[in-house]
C-alpha positions in Angstrom: 0.0 0.0 0.0 3.0 2.3 0.6 4.0 2.2 -3.0 0.5 2.8 -4.2 0.4 6.0 -2.2 3.8 7.0 -3.6 2.7 6.4 -7.2 -0.6 8.3 -6.7 1.2 11.2 -5.1 3.7 11.3 -7.9 1.1 11.2 -10.7 -1.0 13.9 -8.9 2.1 16.1 -8.4 3.1 15.7 -12.1 -0.4 16.7 -13.1 -0.4 19.7 -10.9 3.0 20.8 -12.3 1.9 20.3 -15.8 -1.2 22.4 -15.2 0.8 25.1 -13.5 3.3 25.3 -16.4 0.4 25.3 -18.9 -1.2 28.2 -17.1 2.1 30.2 -17.0 2.6 29.5 -20.7 -0.9 30.7 -21.4 -0.5 33.8 -19.3 2.8 34.8 -21.0 2.3 36.7 -24.1 4.0 34.2 -26.5 3.0 32.4 -29.5 4.2 28.9 -30.4 4.3 27.8 -34.0 5.3 24.3 -35.1 5.7 24.3 -38.9 6.5 20.6 -39.2 7.3 17.8 -36.8 8.8 15.8 -39.6 12.3 17.3 -39.4 14.9 14.6 -40.2 17.4 13.9 -37.4 20.4 13.8 -39.7 19.9 17.5 -40.5 20.3 18.4 -36.8 23.8 20.1 -36.4 26.3 18.3 -34.3 29.1 19.8 -32.3 31.9 21.0 -34.6 34.7 19.6 -32.4 34.9 16.5 -30.4 38.0 15.7 -28.3 38.8 12.0 -27.9 41.5 10.3 -25.9 44.3 9.2 -28.2 44.0 5.6 -27.2 40.2 5.6 -28.0 40.4 7.4 -31.4 41.7 5.3 -34.3 43.7 7.0 -37.0 42.3 4.7 -39.7 38.7 5.4 -38.7 39.4 9.2 -38.5 41.0 9.1 -42.0 38.0 7.2 -43.3 35.6 9.6 -41.7 37.4 12.6 -43.2 37.3 11.1 -46.6 33.5 10.5 -46.3 32.7 13.9 -45.0 35.0 15.7 -47.4 32.9 14.5 -50.4 
């Protein structure tokens, strides 16, 4: 019964927080526009620089990656 009480309190708290955030969003003078939710994930920009430990990074794989990206 203890876990049921915890679960019910958690769901109720989450609902109250969602309602509060929705109310704040509604009261703020903003407009939200979603043009399309079909944006391909491969078009999302990645970080330009990633630093790897020299033991983890393979020179052959790095050269192969540079050849593929350089096309």
